[in-house]
VOPAGU-2260 file (C-alpha; in pm, 1 decimal, decimal comma):
REM VOPAGU-2260
SITE   aa  ch    i         X         Y         Z
SITE  GLY   A    0    4460,1   22140,5   10542,6
SITE  MET   A    1    4146,6   21885,2   10683,6
SITE  GLN   A    2    3994,6   21623,5   10481,9
SITE  SER   A    3    3734,1   21501,7   10538,9
SITE  HIS   A    4    3843,3   21071,0   10637,5
SITE  LEU   A    5    4016,6   21280,3   10921,1
SITE  GLN   A    6    3806,3   21445,1   11009,5
SITE  ALA   A    7    3554,2   21182,8   11057,1
SITE  LEU   A    8    3820,6   21017,5   11350,1
SITE  LEU   A    9    3860,3   21327,2   11481,8
SITE  SER   A   10    3459,3   21315,9   11539,6
SITE  LEU   A   11    3461,8   20971,3   11624,7
SITE  TYR   A   12    3756,8   21103,6   11893,9
SITE  LYS   A   13    3502,3   21346,6   12025,5
SITE  LEU   A   14    3227,2   21097,8   12117,9
SITE  PHE   A   15    3406,5   20893,6   12330,0
SITE  CYS   A   16    3657,9   21111,6   12462,0
SITE  PRO   A   17    3518,0   21499,3   12372,1
SITE  GLU   A   18    3787,7   21632,9   12660,7
SITE  GLN   A   19    4068,0   21511,9   12399,5
SITE  VAL   A   20    3924,1   21702,3   12069,2
SITE  THR   A   21    3881,3   22076,4   12143,0
SITE  ILE   A   22    3896,0   22159,3   11824,4
SITE  THR   A   23    3508,1   22272,2   11619,8
SITE  LEU   A   24    3436,3   22008,7   11402,6
SITE  PRO   A   25    3164,1   22019,5   11081,1
SITE  GLY   A   26    2763,9   21962,9   11173,8
SITE  LYS   A   27    2717,7   21741,1   10816,1
SITE  MET   A   28    3066,0   21506,3   10726,9
SITE  LYS   A   29    3010,2   21175,6   10578,3
SITE  THR   A   30    3041,1   20844,6   10767,7
SITE  TYR   A   31    3329,8   20643,1   10746,6
SITE  PHE   A   32    3225,2   20403,4   11059,8
SITE  LYS   A   33    2934,7   20200,9   11117,4
SITE  ASN   A   34    2729,7   20182,4   11492,8
SITE  SER   A   35    2969,4   19874,6   11556,3
SITE  GLU   A   36    2656,3   19825,3   11806,8
SITE  GLY   A   37    2355,9   19831,4   11639,6
SITE  PRO   A   38    2240,7   19397,0   11608,6
SITE  TRP   A   39    2259,2   19420,2   12037,2
SITE  LYS   A   40    2059,4   19734,9   12051,0
SITE  ALA   A   41    1840,2   19583,9   11800,4
SITE  ALA   A   42    1835,5   19272,6   11914,6
SITE  ILE   A   43    1722,0   19384,2   12256,8
SITE  THR   A   44    1485,7   19586,9   12140,8
SITE  ALA   A   45    1326,0   19282,3   11907,2
SITE  VAL   A   46    1320,7   19099,8   12254,0
SITE  ARG   A   47    1143,7   19363,0   12482,6
SITE  GLN   A   48     938,9   19418,6   12244,4
SITE  ARG   A   49     831,0   19032,5   12213,2
SITE  ASN   A   50     822,7   19009,8   12606,4
SITE  GLN   A   51     633,8   19315,0   12647,3
SITE  ALA   A   52     352,6   19208,1   12381,4
SITE  ILE   A   53     447,8   19459,1   12183,1
SITE  SER   A   54     431,3   19426,2   11798,9
SITE  PRO   A   55     841,7   19428,6   11676,0
SITE  LEU   A   56    1007,6   19680,2   11462,8
SITE  SER   A   57    1120,4   19636,6   11129,8
SITE  GLN   A   58    1413,4   19674,0   11208,0
SITE  ALA   A   59    1680,6   19476,5   11125,5
SITE  VAL   A   60    2008,5   19304,8   11261,6
SITE  PHE   A   61    2332,2   19349,6   11140,6
SITE  LEU   A   62    2540,4   19037,6   11073,4
SITE  GLY   A   63    2811,9   19225,1   10889,4
SITE  THR   A   64    2819,5   19566,7   10749,0
SITE  SER   A   65    2523,7   19532,3   10448,4
SITE  LYS   A   66    2227,6   19513,6   10574,8
SITE  PRO   A   67    1965,1   19210,5   10419,2
SITE  GLN   A   68    1757,6   19320,4   10166,3
SITE  SER   A   69    1364,3   19300,9   10097,5
SITE  ARG   A   70    1247,0   18951,7    9950,7
SITE  LYS   A   71    1083,7   18944,9    9554,8
SITE  ARG   A   72    1128,9   18591,9    9472,2
SITE  LYS   A   73     995,0   18334,1    9549,5
SITE  TRP   A   74    1084,5   18144,5    9857,8
SITE  ASN   A   75    1290,4   17788,1    9838,4
SITE  ALA   A   76    1295,0   17891,8    9415,2
SITE  GLN   A   77    1669,1   17839,4    9389,2
SITE  LEU   A   78    1533,7   17506,6    9560,0
SITE  VAL   A   79    1417,4   17321,7    9171,3
SITE  ILE   A   80    1687,2   17239,1    8888,5
SITE  PRO   A   81    1654,6   17469,1    8616,3
SITE  ALA   A   82    1770,7   17378,7    8242,1
SITE  SER   A   83    2130,6   17443,6    8288,0
SITE  SER   A   84    2301,6   17711,7    8157,8
SITE  THR   A   85    2482,3   17562,0    7846,7
SITE  ASN   A   86    2182,1   17312,7    7709,3
SITE  THR   A   87    1865,5   17599,0    7768,0
SITE  ASN   A   88    1857,9   17630,7    7457,5
SITE  ASN   A   89    1887,5   17243,9    7360,5
SITE  LEU   A   90    1709,5   17178,3    7568,8
SITE  GLU   A   91    1388,9   17116,9    7383,5
SITE  GLU   A   92    1513,6   16864,9    7093,0
SITE  ASP   A   93    1799,5   16663,9    7280,1
SITE  ARG   A   94    1381,5   16576,2    7484,2
SITE  GLU   A   95    1264,7   16470,1    7158,4
SITE  LYS   A   96    1573,0   16305,9    7024,4
SITE  SER   A   97    1626,2   15918,9    7137,0
SITE  HIS   A   98    1673,6   15740,8    7460,3
SITE  VAL   A   99    1993,0   15581,9    7294,7
SITE  TYR   A  100    2124,4   15983,0    7228,7
SITE  LEU   A  101    2136,9   16041,1    7557,1
SITE  TYR   A  102    2379,4   15723,8    7662,4
SITE  SER   A  103    2618,7   15842,4    7334,7
SITE  THR   A  104    2976,4   15947,3    7431,6
SITE  ASN   A  105    2922,4   16337,5    7292,8
SITE  GLY   A  106    2800,0   16645,0    7429,3
SITE  SER   A  107    2715,1   16696,1    7757,7
SITE  PHE   A  108    2444,4   16541,7    7919,3
SITE  PRO   A  109    2123,6   16708,9    8101,7
SITE  VAL   A  110    2119,3   16744,3    8420,6
SITE  GLU   A  111    1759,6   16778,0    8511,7
SITE  GLN   A  112    1701,7   16467,9    8258,6
SITE  LEU   A  113    1885,0   16259,9    8544,9
SITE  GLN   A  114    1677,5   16108,2    8699,6
SITE  THR   A  115    1847,1   15738,8    8781,6
SITE  PHE   A  116    2208,0   15624,5    8945,5
SITE  PRO   A  117    2282,7   15398,8    8627,1
SITE  GLN   A  118    2251,0   15759,0    8429,1
SITE  LEU   A  119    2466,1   15891,8    8734,8
SITE  LEU   A  120    2753,5   15577,2    8635,5
SITE  GLN   A  121    2615,8   15618,6    8271,7
SITE  ASN   A  122    2697,8   15954,8    8171,2
SITE  VAL   A  123    2915,2   16079,1    8497,3
SITE  HIS   A  124    3148,2   16273,5    8316,3
SITE  ARG   A  125    2945,0   16433,7    8082,4
SITE  LEU   A  126    2752,9   16629,1    8362,6
SITE  GLU   A  127    2783,2   16951,1    8398,5
SITE  PHE   A  128    2592,7   17116,3    8757,0
SITE  PRO   A  129    2330,6   17343,3    8701,8
SITE  SER   A  130    2300,1   17720,6    8736,8
SITE  GLN   A  131    2161,5   17755,7    9013,8
SITE  MET   A  132    2366,6   17565,9    9297,8
SITE  GLY   A  133    2078,3   17504,8    9597,6
SITE  SER   A  134    1976,3   17306,4    9378,8
SITE  VAL   A  135    2187,6   17069,3    9447,1
SITE  LEU   A  136    2110,5   17012,3    9778,3
SITE  THR   A  137    1770,1   16841,7    9750,3
SITE  ASN   A  138    1897,7   16582,9    9459,0
SITE  PRO   A  139    2025,3   16312,7    9588,8
SITE  LEU   A  140    2215,2   16224,0    9237,8
SITE  LEU   A  141    2378,0   16560,9    9193,4
SITE  LEU   A  142    2427,3   16510,6    9588,1
SITE  HIS   A  143    2679,2   16180,8    9448,0
SITE  TYR   A  144    2810,6   16313,3    9187,4
SITE  MET   A  145    2922,9   16618,9    9400,2
SITE  ASN   A  146    3085,1   16387,8    9686,8
SITE  CYS   A  147    3324,9   16202,9    9383,5
SITE  VAL   A  148    3390,2   16468,6    9136,4
SITE  LYS   A  149    3610,2   16714,3    9482,3
SITE  ASP   A  150    3555,4   17029,1    9288,1
SITE  GLU   A  151    3665,3   17297,7    9456,7
SITE  SER   A  152    3521,0   17565,7    9290,5
SITE  ILE   A  153    3140,9   17395,1    9319,8
SITE  TYR   A  154    3209,1   17416,2    9643,8
SITE  LEU   A  155    3316,3   17771,6    9658,7
SITE  ARG   A  156    2930,2   17828,2    9403,1
SITE  LEU   A  157    2755,6   17649,7    9711,8
SITE  TYR   A  158    2999,7   17819,3    9945,8
SITE  TYR   A  159    2819,8   18196,8    9832,4
SITE  TRP   A  160    2501,3   18117,9    9763,2
SITE  MET   A  161    2432,9   17931,0   10022,7
SITE  GLY   A  162    2631,6   18195,5   10310,0
SITE  GLN   A  163    2393,7   18476,3   10085,8
SITE  ILE   A  164    2041,1   18286,0   10184,1
SITE  LEU   A  165    2165,6   18190,1   10530,6
SITE  GLN   A  166    2262,4   18605,8   10621,9
SITE  GLU   A  167    1941,1   18722,7   10466,9
SITE  GLU   A  168    1698,1   18474,3   10576,0
SITE  CYS   A  169    1829,6   18442,0   10932,0
SITE  THR   A  170    1470,7   18424,5   11161,8
SITE  TRP   A  171    1614,5   18598,6   11452,7
SITE  CYS   A  172    1862,1   18826,0   11328,4
SITE  VAL   A  173    1555,8   19037,8   11119,4
SITE  VAL   A  174    1268,5   19094,4   11392,1
SITE  ASP   A  175     907,2   19059,3   11209,5
SITE  ASN   A  176    1026,1   18788,2   10958,2
SITE  PRO   A  177     695,1   18649,7   10830,5
SITE  TYR   A  178     879,4   18360,0   10617,0
SITE  GLU   A  179    1033,7   18116,3   11001,2
SITE  GLU   A  180     863,6   17845,6   10883,4
SITE  GLU   A  181    1042,3   17854,0   10552,9
SITE  PHE   A  182    1327,9   17878,1   10713,8
SITE  LYS   A  183    1373,6   17627,4   10924,3
SITE  SER   A  184    1222,4   17405,0   10604,2
SITE  PHE   A  185    1539,2   17552,4   10453,7
SITE  LEU   A  186    1783,6   17493,8   10742,4
SITE  GLU   A  187    1692,8   17084,8   10779,2
SITE  THR   A  188    1742,0   17077,4   10337,0
SITE  VAL   A  189    2066,1   17196,6   10474,0
SITE  TYR   A  190    2134,9   16902,1   10783,1
SITE  LYS   A  191    1994,3   16680,9   10554,9
SITE  ALA   A  192    2254,2   16718,1   10282,5
SITE  GLU   A  193    2507,7   16782,9   10568,3
SITE  CYS   A  194    2441,6   16385,3   10639,8
SITE  PHE   A  195    2386,5   16219,0   10287,0
SITE  LEU   A  196    2790,7   16434,7   10205,3
SITE  GLN   A  197    2883,3   16284,0   10657,9
SITE  GLU   A  198    3040,3   16679,6   10629,0
SITE  GLY   A  199    2950,5   17005,9   10710,5
SITE  PHE   A  200    2929,0   17288,1   10528,2
SITE  SER   A  201    3194,2   17624,7   10546,6
SITE  ALA   A  202    2970,8   17859,1   10455,2
SITE  CYS   A  203    2657,2   17733,6   10738,8
SITE  GLU   A  204    2994,1   17650,7   11022,1
SITE  GLU   A  205    3016,8   18063,5   10940,6
SITE  PHE   A  206    2654,2   18086,5   10951,4
SITE  LEU   A  207    2576,7   17950,8   11329,7
SITE  TYR   A  208    2919,1   18174,4   11449,5
SITE  LYS   A  209    2760,9   18490,6   11361,3
SITE  THR   A  210    2435,1   18434,1   11525,9
SITE  LEU   A  211    2479,5   18154,1   11783,7
SITE  PRO   A  212    2599,6   18487,6   11993,6
SITE  LEU   A  213    2262,4   18633,2   11840,7
SITE  TRP   A  214    1979,8   18370,5   11867,9
SITE  ASP   A  215    1772,6   18266,1   12211,8
SITE  GLY   A  216    1819,9   17934,8   12200,0
SITE  PHE   A  217    1443,8   17933,8   12142,7
SITE  CYS   A  218    1380,7   18003,6   11722,0
SITE  CYS   A  219    1445,5   17712,8   11507,3
SITE  ARG   A  220    1588,9   17483,5   11828,5
SITE  SER   A  221    1646,5   17117,9   11713,4
SITE  GLU   A  222    1741,8   17233,7   11269,4
SITE  ILE   A  223    1970,4   17444,0   11464,0
SITE  LEU   A  224    2122,9   17154,8   11728,5
SITE  ARG   A  225    2097,0   16968,6   11443,4
SITE  LEU   A  226    2320,7   17187,7   11205,0
SITE  VAL   A  227    2564,0   17254,7   11519,4
SITE  SER   A  228    2635,3   16874,4   11510,4
SITE  TRP   A  229    2801,8   16914,5   11167,9
SITE  ILE   A  230    3054,5   17214,8   11254,9
SITE  PRO   A  231    3400,7   17061,7   11110,1
SITE  LEU   A  232    3680,9   17015,9   11357,0
SITE  SER   A  233    3896,3   17310,6   11374,8
SITE  SER   A  234    4120,3   17439,2   11713,5
SITE  PHE   A  235    4018,6   17446,9   12043,6
SITE  SER   A  236    4009,5   17793,9   12075,8
SITE  ASP   A  237    3801,2   17860,1   11801,9
SITE  ILE   A  238    3589,3   17657,6   11920,4
SITE  LYS   A  239    3535,0   17720,9   12304,8
SITE  SER   A  240    3485,2   18095,0   12161,2
SITE  TYR   A  241    3258,2   18098,1   11953,5
SITE  LEU   A  242    3016,6   17739,9   11948,9
SITE  TYR   A  243    3057,8   17672,1   12369,8
SITE  ASP   A  244    3058,0   18020,5   12499,7
SITE  PRO   A  245    2721,0   18107,5   12230,1
SITE  LEU   A  246    2560,8   17771,5   12452,4
SITE  ALA   A  247    2701,9   17827,1   12796,6
SITE  GLN   A  248    2502,4   18102,8   12823,1
SITE  LEU   A  249    2200,4   17982,4   12705,4
SITE  PHE   A  250    2272,2   17608,6   12865,1
SITE  PHE   A  251    2290,1   17746,3   13249,2
SITE  THR   A  252    1989,3   17998,2   13175,2
SITE  SER   A  253    1740,3   17726,1   13035,7
SITE  SER   A  254    1530,3   17425,2   13090,7
SITE  ILE   A  255    1598,7   17121,8   13118,8
SITE  TYR   A  256    1504,8   16977,5   12774,2
SITE  PHE   A  257    1721,3   17221,4   12688,9
SITE  LYS   A  258    2000,5   17079,9   12876,8
SITE  CYS   A  259    1919,9   16745,1   12705,9
SITE  SER   A  260    1885,7   16907,1   12378,1
SITE  VAL   A  261    2264,9   17041,9   12361,1
SITE  LEU   A  262    2426,3   16735,4   12522,3
SITE  GLU   A  263    2347,1   16536,2   12269,0
SITE  THR   A  264    2389,7   16767,4   11978,3
SITE  LEU   A  265    2738,0   16764,3   12129,5
SITE  LYS   A  266    2806,1   16399,1   12197,9
SITE  GLN   A  267    2667,6   16418,6   11796,8
SITE  LEU   A  268    2958,9   16678,2   11711,1
SITE  LEU   A  269    3192,7   16485,0   11900,3
SITE  GLN   A  270    3037,7   16127,8   11760,6
SITE  ASN   A  271    3121,6   16312,1   11344,6
SITE  TRP   A  272    3460,3   16433,1   11445,1
SITE  LEU   A  273    3491,7   16109,1   11546,7
SITE  ASN   A  274    3393,6   15885,0   11199,6
SITE  CYS   A  275    3608,5   16147,9   11006,6
SITE  ASN   A  276    3858,6   16143,4   11189,8
SITE  VAL   A  277    3885,7   15694,6   11127,8
SITE  ILE   A  278    3790,8   15792,8   10736,8
SITE  GLN   A  279    4094,0   16009,3   10764,5
SITE  VAL   A  280    4334,1   15788,8   10853,7
SITE  ASP   A  281    4182,2   15466,9   10687,4
SITE  SER   A  282    4323,4   15719,6   10316,8
SITE  GLU   A  283    4687,4   15822,7   10482,5
SITE  PHE   A  284    4699,3   15415,8   10612,1
SITE  SER   A  285    4609,3   15266,7   10271,5
SITE  SER   A  286    4815,9   15563,5   10058,3
């Protein structure tokens, strides 16, 4: 007999090739296939209404399969270091104890009390990252620690958190987004962290590859081009399809200023690639 997923597949065939499906299908059935043209239709609608000076519709562009959730939190609240999950109960007690206790070898050192580089050096084996990884981006001491530890779980936590934030807050993927300045500030924070670590974040790379085809070349221009300069070196086919082709479409239809900005970004990208390659070659030679 007819099964629901088979009916959904036949209805999809009937949508594109109605002459191939002669049987009658029920009018109401569960949706199994999302409309792949959704992001493009929403982007075109946003550009059309912006050019016609009409208030844009509150229509979201999907970066994946899930709709960006409405925000009920304060923007960038996760960039402030919270009390560590294991130290929350004893935080007040630790503050009341002597300075010598903080440099003892027993227990862990609360990251919210980390203020100086000597503290980092003396407690480097007793630190644990905060429960909210976003707070690491604005703390140079924790970035130093992150660069030294090279723990895969740390980068994985930051990858999931940053990917979610970038997807939900992307200004040109959510029409009539009132948080454009906050999003610019967040992109600038991510860029400064990349410069500090001298490497790009994988979540940021995926975000750029997904959103560059939808980007108008104007919104958050300087921030986006700065992030492009830290994309890690990969195969030429990937770089061409995900990076060069979207930028080329904007390059040939934009102003001289934008063209110069893109060329400067690609120059910086090449310099970053060369620097990373030199460091890798030196480390391999030393080993």
